[in-house]
Each structure stands twice: as structure tokens, then as C-alpha cells.
C-alpha positions, 0 to 999 in steps of 0.5 A: 790845657794839660800836657801828657806824654804818650808813646805810639808805635815806639815813638814818644809824644808830648801832647796837649789836651783839654780832655781828661788825661785818662781819656787820652791815655786810654785812647793811646792804649787802644791805638797801640793795641791796634798797631801791635795787632798788625805786627804779630811775631815774625811779621814783616810789617814795620811800625810805620806800616802798622800805623798806616793800617790802623789809620785806615781802619779808624778812617773807615770806621769814622766814615761809616759812622758819619754816613750812618749818622747822616742816614739816621738824621734823614730817618729822624726827619721823616719820623718827625714829619710823619708825627706832625702829619699824624698830629694834624690829622688827629686835630682835624678828626677831633674838630670833626668829632666835636662838630658831630657831637654838637650837631647831634645835640640839637 
């Protein structure tokens, strides 16, 4: 486990991660950019409020991504069932064709 120093919304943190430190730093920079986007010059949004807004954005994105993944999983299961049915039908038609060919040779 690696320990790295990061700063989010002006608050320093020491975090431990099993990931590459560059990944954690990149993620921190992305979060910081989103927080700063909620605090344009002359804005009355505090760092805490901007952080909460950023958290809501991430939660929304995560929930939607999870729902999309679940829908894709259902669709994939349907495709697999359709493929299995098509394979079964193909095998049945192959057997019928073989019977027809065998019957025509007599």
C-alpha cells in the first residue's frame, strides 16, 4: 500500500492506495477541476458547497452508469438466448437436411 499526499478543495489529505500513485493524483486533479468549476470568480459558492455539488455529479454519473450496465447485461443475456435458440434451430435443420439427403439416395 502506497501513501500519497493530495489536496482537494484546499484541504490536504494523506491517503493510502494500492493503485498507481499517478492514478490517484490524476483522479484528484479531475475532482479538483470539477470543484473549481463550481466556484467561478465572484461566486458565493463555498469550497464545501462546491465539493457537495461535485459529489452529487459523481453519484449521478455512477448511478446512471450502473443502470446502463445492468440494462446491457439484460440485453446480452437476451442475445445469448437468441443465439442459443438459433444454434438449436440450425442443428435441427442440419439433421433434417441429412435425413432428406439420405432418403434421396435410396
